[in-house]
C-alpha positions in Angstrom: 18.7 -62.9 107.8 15.5 -61.1 108.7 13.1 -60.6 105.8 12.9 -56.8 106.3 16.7 -56.6 106.2 16.9 -58.8 103.1 14.4 -56.7 101.2 15.5 -53.2 102.4 15.9 -50.9 99.3 15.1 -53.8 97.0 11.4 -54.4 97.6 9.6 -51.2 98.6 6.1 -52.3 99.0 4.8 -52.8 102.6 5.2 -56.2 104.3 2.7 -57.8 106.6 3.7 -57.1 110.1 4.0 -60.7 111.1 6.5 -61.4 108.3 8.9 -58.4 109.1 11.1 -60.4 111.5 10.8 -63.8 109.8 14.3 -65.3 109.6 14.9 -66.3 106.0 16.9 -69.5 106.0 17.4 -70.0 102.2 16.7 -68.6 98.8 15.8 -70.7 95.8 14.4 -70.6 92.3 14.2 -74.4 92.1 11.1 -75.9 93.8 12.9 -79.3 94.1 15.3 -77.9 96.7 14.8 -77.7 100.4 12.6 -74.6 101.1 12.2 -74.5 104.9 11.5 -70.9 105.9 12.8 -70.0 102.5 12.1 -67.4 99.8 11.1 -68.9 96.4 11.5 -66.8 93.3 9.2 -67.9 90.5 11.3 -67.2 87.4 9.7 -67.3 83.9 11.7 -69.6 81.6 12.0 -70.8 78.1 10.1 -74.1 78.7 8.5 -73.6 82.1 7.1 -70.9 84.2 8.1 -70.7 87.9 4.5 -69.9 88.8 3.6 -73.5 88.0 5.9 -74.7 90.8 4.8 -72.4 93.6 2.7 -75.1 95.2 5.7 -77.5 95.2 7.9 -74.9 96.8 5.3 -74.2 99.5 4.9 -77.9 100.2 8.7 -78.1 100.8 8.5 -75.2 103.3 8.8 -71.9 101.4 7.2 -69.1 103.4 7.8 -66.2 100.9 7.0 -66.3 97.2 8.3 -63.6 94.8 6.3 -63.6 91.5 5.7 -61.3 88.6 2.3 -59.7 88.6 -0.7 -60.8 90.7 -3.1 -63.6 90.6 -1.4 -65.7 93.3 -3.3 -66.0 96.5 -1.5 -65.7 99.8 -2.6 -67.6 102.8 -1.9 -66.7 106.4 1.4 -68.6 106.4 2.6 -67.4 103.0 3.9 -63.9 102.0 3.6 -63.1 98.3 5.9 -60.4 96.9 4.8 -59.0 93.6 7.9 -57.9 91.6 8.3 -56.4 88.2 11.4 -58.4 87.2 11.9 -61.7 89.1 15.3 -62.3 87.7 16.7 -58.9 88.7 15.0 -59.3 92.1 16.7 -62.7 92.5 20.1 -61.3 91.7 19.8 -58.5 94.2 18.6 -60.5 97.1 21.0 -63.4 96.3 24.1 -61.2 96.5 22.8 -59.7 99.8 21.8 -63.0 101.3 25.3 -64.4 100.7 27.1 -61.2 101.7 28.5 -60.2 98.2 31.1 -62.9 98.5 33.0 -62.1 95.3 34.1 -58.8 96.9 36.1 -60.9 99.4 37.9 -63.4 97.2 39.9 -63.2 94.0 37.7 -64.7 91.3 39.2 -65.7 87.9 37.0 -66.6 84.9 38.3 -68.8 82.2 36.4 -68.9 78.9 36.9 -70.2 75.3 35.9 -73.2 73.3 38.8 -75.5 74.3 41.3 -75.5 77.1 39.2 -74.1 80.0 39.5 -77.1 82.2 43.3 -77.5 81.8 43.9 -73.8 82.4 41.9 -74.0 85.7 43.9 -76.9 86.8 47.2 -75.1 86.0 46.1 -72.0 87.9 45.1 -74.1 90.9 48.6 -75.7 90.8 50.3 -72.3 90.6 48.3 -70.9 93.5 49.1 -74.0 95.6 52.8 -73.5 94.7 52.5 -70.1 96.4 51.0 -71.9 99.5 47.6 -70.3 99.0 44.2 -71.9 98.9 42.1 -72.2 95.8 38.5 -73.3 94.9 37.7 -74.5 91.4 34.3 -74.6 89.7 34.3 -76.4 86.3 33.5 -79.3 84.0 35.2 -82.1 86.0 33.9 -81.2 89.5 33.4 -78.3 92.0 36.3 -78.2 94.5 34.8 -76.1 97.4 37.2 -75.9 100.3 37.6 -79.5 101.5 34.5 -80.7 99.6 34.6 -82.2 96.0 31.1 -82.0 94.5 29.9 -83.5 91.2 29.7 -81.0 88.4 26.1 -80.6 87.0 27.1 -77.9 84.5 30.4 -76.4 83.5 29.2 -73.2 85.2 26.5 -73.5 87.9 23.4 -71.2 88.2 23.5 -67.8 89.8 22.5 -68.8 93.3 24.8 -71.8 93.4 27.7 -69.6 92.4 26.9 -67.1 95.2 26.6 -70.0 97.6 29.8 -71.7 96.6 31.7 -68.4 96.8 30.3 -67.7 100.2 31.5 -71.1 101.4 35.0 -70.4 100.0 35.1 -67.1 101.8 34.0 -68.7 105.0 36.8 -71.3 104.7 39.4 -68.6 104.2 40.2 -69.5 100.6 42.2 -66.9 98.6 41.1 -67.6 95.0 38.2 -69.1 93.1 39.0 -70.2 89.5 35.9 -70.7 87.4 35.2 -72.1 83.9 32.8 -69.6 82.3 30.7 -71.3 79.6 29.1 -69.3 76.9 25.7 -70.4 78.0 26.3 -69.2 81.6 27.6 -65.8 80.3 24.6 -65.4 78.0 22.1 -66.4 80.7 23.5 -64.2 83.4 24.6 -67.0 85.7 27.8 -65.1 86.5 26.1 -61.8 87.3 27.1 -60.4 90.6 30.6 -61.9 90.5 33.4 -59.2 90.5 36.1 -61.0 88.5 39.6 -59.9 89.2 40.7 -61.6 85.9 39.4 -63.1 82.7 41.3 -65.6 80.5 40.4 -66.2 76.9 41.7 -69.4 75.3 40.2 -69.6 71.8 37.0 -69.6 69.8 36.0 -72.3 67.3 32.7 -73.8 66.2 30.6 -75.2 69.0 27.2 -74.7 70.6 25.7 -73.1 67.5 22.5 -75.0 68.3 22.2 -72.4 71.0 24.0 -69.3 69.8 22.9 -69.7 66.1 26.1 -68.3 64.6 29.7 -67.5 65.5 28.9 -63.8 66.1 26.4 -64.8 68.8 28.9 -67.2 70.3 31.6 -64.5 70.4 29.2 -61.9 71.9 28.5 -64.3 74.8 32.2 -64.9 75.5 33.0 -61.2 75.3 30.6 -60.5 78.3 33.3 -61.6 80.7 35.8 -59.1 79.3 33.5 -56.2 79.0 32.7 -56.5 82.7 36.3 -56.2 83.8 37.3 -53.0 85.6 40.4 -50.9 84.9 42.3 -52.6 87.8 41.4 -56.1 86.6 43.3 -58.3 84.2 42.4 -59.7 80.8 44.7 -62.6 79.6 44.1 -63.1 75.9 45.4 -65.5 73.2 46.8 -63.1 70.6 47.1 -66.0 68.0 43.3 -66.3 67.9 41.4 -63.9 65.6 38.6 -63.6 68.2 41.2 -62.8 70.8 42.4 -60.0 68.7 38.8 -58.7 68.5 38.6 -58.7 72.3 41.7 -56.4 72.8 40.0 -53.1 71.9 36.9 -53.7 74.0 38.8 -54.4 77.2 39.0 -51.6 79.7 41.2 -53.6 82.0 44.9 -54.3 82.0 45.8 -56.7 79.2 48.4 -59.6 79.1 48.7 -61.3 75.8 50.2 -64.7 75.0 51.0 -66.4 71.7 53.3 -68.8 69.8 53.2 -67.0 66.5 52.1 -63.4 67.0 53.9 -60.7 69.0 52.7 -61.0 72.7 53.7 -60.4 76.2 54.3 -64.1 76.8 55.5 -66.4 74.0 56.8 -70.0 73.5 60.0 -70.8 71.6 62.2 -73.8 71.0 59.4 -76.3 71.3 60.3 -80.0 71.4 57.5 -82.6 71.6 57.8 -86.1 73.0 55.4 -88.8 74.0 56.6 -88.4 77.6 56.0 -84.6 77.5 57.1 -81.3 76.0 60.1 -79.1 76.5 60.1 -75.4 75.5 61.0 -71.9 76.6 58.7 -69.1 77.7 59.9 -65.6 76.7 58.4 -62.7 78.7 59.4 -59.0 79.3 61.6 -59.8 82.3 63.5 -62.7 80.6 63.0 -66.3 79.7 62.5 -69.6 81.5 62.6 -73.3 80.5 59.5 -75.5 81.0 59.5 -79.3 81.1 55.9 -80.6 81.3 54.2 -83.9 81.0 51.6 -82.4 78.8 51.9 -82.9 75.0 50.6 -80.9 72.1 50.6 -77.3 70.8 47.1 -76.7 72.4 48.6 -77.5 75.8 51.4 -75.0 75.2 48.7 -72.4 74.7 47.1 -73.5 78.0 50.4 -73.2 79.8 51.1 -69.8 78.3 47.7 -68.5 79.5 48.5 -69.7 83.0 52.0 -68.2 83.0 50.7 -64.8 81.8 48.0 -64.8 84.5 50.7 -65.7 87.1 52.8 -62.7 86.0 49.8 -60.5 86.2 49.5 -61.5 89.9 53.2 -60.7 90.5 54.1 -64.3 91.2 57.8 -65.0 90.4 58.5 -66.8 87.2 60.2 -69.6 89.1 57.1 -70.1 91.3 54.9 -70.1 88.2 57.2 -72.7 86.5 57.1 -74.9 89.6 53.3 -74.7 89.7 53.1 -75.7 86.0 55.5 -78.6 86.3 53.8 -79.9 89.5 50.7 -80.7 87.5 51.2 -84.0 85.7 47.7 -84.6 84.2 44.1 -83.4 84.0 41.3 -85.9 84.1 40.2 -86.9 80.6 42.6 -84.5 78.8 45.0 -86.6 76.9 45.0 -88.8 79.9 47.3 -91.9 79.4 46.1 -95.3 80.4 49.0 -97.6 81.3 49.2 -101.0 79.7 51.8 -103.7 79.0 51.0 -104.3 75.3 53.6 -101.9 73.8 51.1 -99.4 72.4 49.8 -96.1 73.9 46.3 -95.4 75.0 44.9 -91.9 75.6 41.5 -90.7 76.8 40.5 -87.2 75.8 37.4 -84.9 76.0 37.8 -83.6 72.4 34.2 -83.3 71.2 34.5 -80.6 68.6 36.2 -80.3 65.2 38.9 -78.1 66.7 39.3 -80.4 69.7 39.8 -83.4 67.4 42.3 -81.5 65.2 44.3 -80.3 68.3 44.6 -83.6 69.9 45.4 -85.5 66.7 48.0 -82.9 65.7 49.5 -83.2 69.2 49.8 -87.0 68.8 51.1 -86.7 65.2 53.9 -84.4 66.5 55.4 -87.3 68.5 55.6 -89.5 65.3 53.8 -92.7 66.3 53.6 -95.6 63.9 49.8 -95.3 63.6 46.9 -93.4 65.3 43.5 -95.2 65.8 40.8 -92.9 67.0 37.4 -94.0 68.6 34.9 -91.1 68.7 31.3 -90.0 68.2 29.2 -86.9 68.4 26.6 -85.9 71.1 22.9 -85.8 70.3 20.7 -82.8 70.7 23.7 -80.5 69.9 25.1 -78.6 66.9 24.6 -81.0 64.0 26.7 -79.1 61.6 29.9 -80.0 63.4 29.4 -83.8 62.8 30.7 -84.1 59.3 33.5 -81.7 60.1 34.6 -83.9 63.0 34.5 -86.8 60.6 36.7 -84.9 58.1 39.2 -84.0 60.8 39.5 -87.7 61.9 39.7 -88.8 58.3 42.6 -86.4 57.5 44.7 -86.7 60.7 44.1 -90.3 62.0 45.2 -93.4 60.2 42.0 -95.2 61.1 38.7 -94.2 62.8 36.0 -96.2 64.6 32.9 -94.0 64.7 30.6 -94.8 67.5 28.1 -93.4 70.0 28.7 -90.6 72.4 25.9 -89.2 74.6 23.2 -89.6 71.9 20.5 -88.3 74.3 17.1 -88.2 72.4 18.6 -88.9 69.0 19.1 -92.3 67.3 22.8 -93.2 67.7 23.0 -94.7 64.2 21.6 -91.5 62.6 24.3 -89.4 64.3 27.0 -91.8 63.1 25.6 -91.6 59.5 26.0 -87.8 59.7 29.6 -88.1 61.0 30.8 -90.4 58.3 29.6 -88.1 55.5 32.8 -86.1 56.3 35.1 -89.0 55.4 36.7 -88.8 52.0 38.8 -92.0 52.4 37.9 -95.6 53.3 39.8 -95.4 56.6 37.0 -95.9 59.0 34.3 -98.2 60.3 31.1 -97.7 62.3 30.3 -99.4 65.5 27.2 -98.3 67.5 28.2 -99.9 70.8 30.9 -97.7 72.3 32.4 -100.5 74.5 32.7 -102.8 71.5 34.3 -100.0 69.5 36.9 -99.5 72.1 37.5 -103.2 72.1 38.0 -103.3 68.4 40.6 -100.5 68.5 42.6 -102.2 71.3 42.7 -105.5 69.3 43.8 -103.6 66.3 46.7 -101.7 67.9 50.3 -102.8 67.6 53.6 -101.8 69.2 54.3 -98.0 69.1 50.8 -97.2 67.9 48.3 -94.9 69.6 44.7 -95.5 70.5 42.9 -92.3 71.2 39.4 -92.6 72.8 37.8 -89.2 72.3 34.7 -87.4 73.3 33.9 -88.3 76.9 37.1 -87.7 78.7 36.5 -87.4 82.5 32.8 -88.4 82.2 31.8 -91.8 83.8 28.4 -92.1 82.2 26.6 -92.3 78.9 23.3 -90.7 78.2 20.6 -92.3 75.9 17.0 -91.4 75.2 15.6 -93.6 77.9 18.4 -94.1 80.4 21.8 -93.1 81.7 24.4 -95.8 82.2 27.7 -96.0 84.1 30.5 -95.8 81.5 34.1 -95.2 82.9 36.4 -95.6 79.9 39.5 -96.0 82.1 37.9 -99.0 83.8 36.5 -100.4 80.5 40.0 -100.3 78.9 41.5 -102.2 81.9 38.7 -104.7 81.7 39.1 -105.2 77.9 42.9 -105.6 78.3 42.3 -108.2 81.0 
């Protein structure tokens, strides 16, 4: 796109004549990216100032620099745009450069503390059951058309989102399903996306190192629903107190789901088994039986959310059921690991108190002989949840092995010491080495018992202060079992 076209109505100051027709090949706010004939926006940040990286961007080929204020010299080959608000400028030109892609695809945002990933997989399966195409942006990976890209964040940055949506539009994809993290909503990474629907799963303690308190956390989540227009859809968990708080602030159409409260979509006659769950969904037009490989009450909520969204899109109940039942597992979400030893092994991403409670209650409901859990807490994150996670494991598991998660810059043993303060019974041990901890649990397990390895789920790495190592728990379990 020609620079003069890109800036029309956005940047009103005169441009040097020899830059008017410059073909802008890319836009970036990260100097590490390819910049050939690009426009680099120097954003001020919490830790760094984009001005400090202008030379790097120019060295990589940037021809236009947008920066707040003056004081930056422009040479003959560089055009400097002095803007009042670099962030607003970036959002405006980013949408224009990529052709406002969210106006041409149905985007669905899924937010909440737990369940986002599973809900996105369920929606994708329902959409595929209707013979339509779907892109997914979330924690496990980014599925963009025929490409599967590694996930850097649950929700990418603003420009990445615009780029991915444009690629989906160009590939003729019908829907984009996105996990909307509280950080992304608070930081404006989802600005410029016209969501056709927002789904709320639940809200429990997490990320308070960033949001400071639950009110700040809730405000960030509510951004998605405040932005929905009257023709859009909000799908909300009516059993969650924060879901109830969302209802009066939504201007869109509302579809509620619940197990206990009155709602548009409800679950009844629930039967849990280790092989899956059977239950009925009751909705205004009738009822339908669901047989799913997923286990646990939390997964029933996830299925209800997906079913309610499907109804809001006028999909038939039978098609929605087929889409739900076609999905047999989600990576790292109560993912079973087959073995010939007579006990059951599950890998799960549970890394909050509520996550631990949900998954342990789900496993308790199938009445195993014993539950052994291996888990830890991440470093450089909300420290107040550590003893709470310990207490949850103490109360709901028969035995716990507390170990290292992604300790990041913290001392792994110090994190473990904080976790074990939540134990009120002597039903645990500590083991800093996570592989060794998994090995201890597997040696301890007997027939009809369950080993739950929690915290990392789909991740295939472990982060320490000075290194990141490969750590695929499915492969580790197979290796330890020989």
